[in-house]
C-alpha positions in Angstrom: -14.5 3.6 -2.6 -14.2 1.0 0.4 -15.7 -2.2 -0.6 -17.1 -5.2 1.5 -14.6 -6.0 4.1 -14.2 -2.2 4.9 -17.4 -1.6 5.9 -17.6 -5.3 7.9 -14.8 -4.0 10.2 -16.8 -0.8 10.4 -20.0 -2.9 11.4 -17.8 -4.9 14.4 -16.6 -1.4 15.5 -20.2 -0.2 16.0 -20.9 -3.5 18.5 -20.6 -1.6 21.7 -23.9 0.3 20.4 -26.2 -2.5 20.1 -28.4 -2.4 21.9 -28.3 1.6 22.9 -30.9 4.3 22.9 -30.0 7.5 20.6 -29.6 10.5 22.3 -29.2 12.7 19.5 -28.8 12.8 16.0 -27.5 15.8 14.2 -25.4 16.0 10.8 -26.1 17.8 7.5 -27.6 14.8 6.0 -31.1 15.8 4.7 -33.1 13.6 6.8 -35.8 13.8 9.3 -33.1 14.1 12.4 -35.9 14.8 15.3 -37.4 11.0 14.1 -34.2 9.1 15.7 -33.8 10.4 19.1 -35.2 7.8 21.9 -34.9 4.9 19.1 -33.1 1.8 20.1 -30.3 0.9 17.7 -31.1 -3.2 17.2 -29.3 -4.2 14.2 -26.7 -2.9 12.2 -26.5 -4.9 8.8 -24.4 -4.7 5.8 -25.2 -5.6 1.6 -21.8 -5.5 0.2 -20.8 -1.8 0.4 -23.9 -0.4 2.1 -24.8 -0.4 6.2 -28.0 -0.6 7.2 -28.8 0.5 11.0 -31.9 -0.8 12.0 -33.7 1.7 14.6 -37.4 0.8 14.2 -39.3 1.6 12.4 -36.7 3.2 10.8 -33.3 1.6 9.2 -30.4 4.4 8.6 -28.7 3.3 5.1 -25.2 4.2 5.0 -23.4 4.3 1.8 -19.8 5.7 1.9 -19.3 6.3 -1.3 -16.1 7.1 -3.4 -14.3 9.1 -0.4 -16.3 8.8 2.8 -15.4 8.2 6.2 -16.5 7.0 9.9 -14.9 7.2 13.2 -16.1 6.6 16.7 -16.5 8.5 19.9 -13.9 11.2 18.1 -15.2 14.1 15.6 -12.3 13.7 13.4 -13.5 15.5 10.5 -14.2 19.3 9.5 -18.4 20.3 10.3 -18.8 20.8 6.8 -18.3 16.9 6.0 -19.9 15.6 9.5 -23.3 13.8 7.1 -24.7 12.1 10.5 -23.7 11.8 14.2 -25.7 9.6 16.3 -25.1 10.2 20.2 -25.3 7.5 22.5 -25.0 6.9 26.8 -21.4 4.7 26.0 -20.5 7.1 22.6 -20.7 8.8 19.6 -20.7 7.5 15.9 -20.2 9.6 13.2 -20.4 9.7 9.6 -18.4 11.9 6.6 -19.1 12.4 3.1 -21.2 10.0 2.3 -24.9 9.1 1.4 -27.2 8.8 4.6 -31.3 8.1 4.0 -33.7 7.2 6.3 -36.3 4.3 5.1 -38.4 2.1 6.8 -37.4 -1.3 7.8 -39.5 -2.7 4.9 -36.7 -2.0 2.7 -34.3 -4.7 4.4 -37.2 -7.2 2.7 -36.6 -6.4 -0.4 -32.6 -6.9 -0.5 -31.1 -10.2 -1.8 -28.9 -10.9 1.3 -27.6 -13.8 -0.9 -25.7 -11.9 -3.4 -23.3 -10.5 -0.1 -20.0 -12.1 -0.8 -19.1 -11.8 3.1 -22.5 -13.1 4.4 -22.9 -16.3 5.7 -26.5 -16.1 3.7 -24.1 -16.5 0.3 -25.2 -18.9 -2.2 -22.3 -19.7 -4.8 -25.2 -21.3 -7.1 -27.4 -17.9 -7.2 -24.1 -16.4 -8.2 -23.5 -18.8 -11.1 -26.8 -18.5 -12.3 -27.0 -14.6 -12.6 -23.9 -14.9 -14.6 -25.2 -17.9 -17.1 -28.0 -15.4 -17.6 -25.5 -12.5 -19.1 -23.3 -14.3 -21.5 -21.8 -11.4 -22.9 -21.0 -9.4 -20.0 -17.4 -8.8 -19.5 -16.0 -10.2 -16.1 -14.7 -7.2 -14.7 -17.5 -5.8 -15.1 -19.6 -9.1 -13.6 -17.5 -8.8 -10.9 -18.5 -5.1 -10.1 -22.3 -5.8 -10.7 -23.7 -5.8 -6.6 -26.4 -7.6 -7.6 -24.3 -10.5 -8.1 -21.3 -10.0 -6.0 -22.5 -7.3 -3.5 -18.9 -5.9 -1.8 -16.5 -6.5 -4.3 -14.8 -3.4 -6.0 -12.6 -2.9 -7.9 -9.1 -4.2 -6.0 -10.5 -7.3 -5.2 -12.0 -7.4 -9.1 -8.4 -6.8 -10.2 -6.6 -9.3 -7.5 -9.1 -12.0 -8.2 -8.6 -12.1 -12.0 -5.2 -12.0 -11.4 -5.3 -15.3 -9.6 -7.5 -17.5 -11.3 -5.8 -16.5 -14.7 -8.5 -14.7 -16.8 -8.3 -11.4 -18.9 -10.9 -8.6 -17.3 -12.5 -8.5 -21.2 -13.1 -12.3 -21.5 -16.6 -12.9 -22.0 -18.6 -14.4 -19.2 -20.1 -16.8 -21.2 -17.0 -17.9 -23.3 -15.1 -18.8 -19.1 -14.9 -22.7 -19.6 -17.2 -24.0 -16.2 -13.5 -24.8 -14.1 -12.9 -20.8 -14.8 -16.2 -19.5 -13.7 -16.5 -21.5 -10.9 -13.2 -20.0 -9.4 -14.3 -16.6 -10.5 -16.8 -17.1 -8.2 -14.7 -19.1 -5.6 -12.1 -16.6 -5.5 -14.5 -13.7 -5.2 -15.8 -14.4 -1.7 -12.6 -16.2 -0.9 -10.0 -13.3 -1.8 -12.7 -11.1 -0.2 -11.9 -12.8 3.0 -8.2 -12.2 2.6 -8.7 -8.7 2.1 -10.6 -8.7 5.4 -7.5 -10.1 7.3 -5.4 -8.1 5.6 -7.0 -4.9 6.5 -7.2 -6.3 9.9 -3.5 -6.8 10.3 -2.4 -3.5 8.5 -0.5 -5.3 5.4 -3.9 -5.0 2.6 -1.2 -2.9 0.6 1.9 -5.7 1.0 -0.4 -8.1 -0.7 -1.3 -6.9 -4.0 0.0 -8.5 -6.8 -1.6 -6.7 -9.3 -3.4 -3.3 -8.7 -1.6 0.0 -8.8 1.3 -2.8 -9.9 3.9 -2.1 -12.9 5.1 -5.8 -13.3 3.8 -9.1 -13.5 4.9 -11.4 -10.5 4.5 -14.5 -12.6 6.6 -13.6 -15.9 8.5 -10.3 -15.3 6.4 -8.3 -18.0 5.1 -4.7 -17.6 1.2 -4.8 -16.5 -1.2 -3.2 -18.7 -3.5 -0.7 -17.0 -6.9 0.4 -18.5 -10.2 2.0 -18.2 -12.0 -1.4 -19.2 -16.1 -2.5 -19.4 -19.3 0.0 -19.0 -17.8 0.4 -15.5 -14.6 2.1 -16.8 -12.7 1.4 -13.9 -8.9 0.6 -13.9 -7.9 -2.7 -14.5 -4.0 -4.0 -14.3 -3.7 -7.1 -15.6 -1.3 -9.3 -17.4 -1.7 -9.6 -21.3 0.3 -13.2 -21.1 -0.7 -14.6 -17.9 -4.5 -14.2 -18.1 -5.8 -15.5 -20.8 -8.6 -13.5 -22.7 -11.7 -15.9 -23.3 -13.3 -14.3 -26.4 
């Protein structure tokens, strides 16, 4: 599943379409395609892993799910995977194997933009308040909660917890204040590292524990388990990541 930084890169690649008129819309997404031609692509907003293409009075919400993808100016996938094709005067935008919804733009007012870890509107104090309201939550689940850390995915989760030395099964309410602050800080900080490495095509080279077998600190074998209510893969070191319960 693409994480927040990957969606931000997608947004940057669509900048040339801003202010352009939609010439045609097609694809097998179950939306009213006939409402889109003639509308102006006014803004591309992102909230974590979701994209909002603002074409007043509508907003096209795109979620790439687990295996979704996109391309600009070249149709790179089989027709059966093509959910949405937007044609502009200066090029084409394609979305594949993803969720596509046509919504009223009023939905944008309902989103807590302060929760997006890559946004200028990010509010760390707000994240802290939300975390303190759920002391019994495992930190591995809290990091994947899009209402708190929108844009954080499984890779970021594993790397953040290793960076701050916290076991994924630790309880949020048992973290010392400094560790809670480190959790919030690194959720955003690592997301920007992820973004930079992704653009430089060196993301995987910088993973410390995600999909790895040996701890880079102590040299002991890493643990790998599906943990929490999210049941996502966790890679962690029993020695270097303290369990707070």
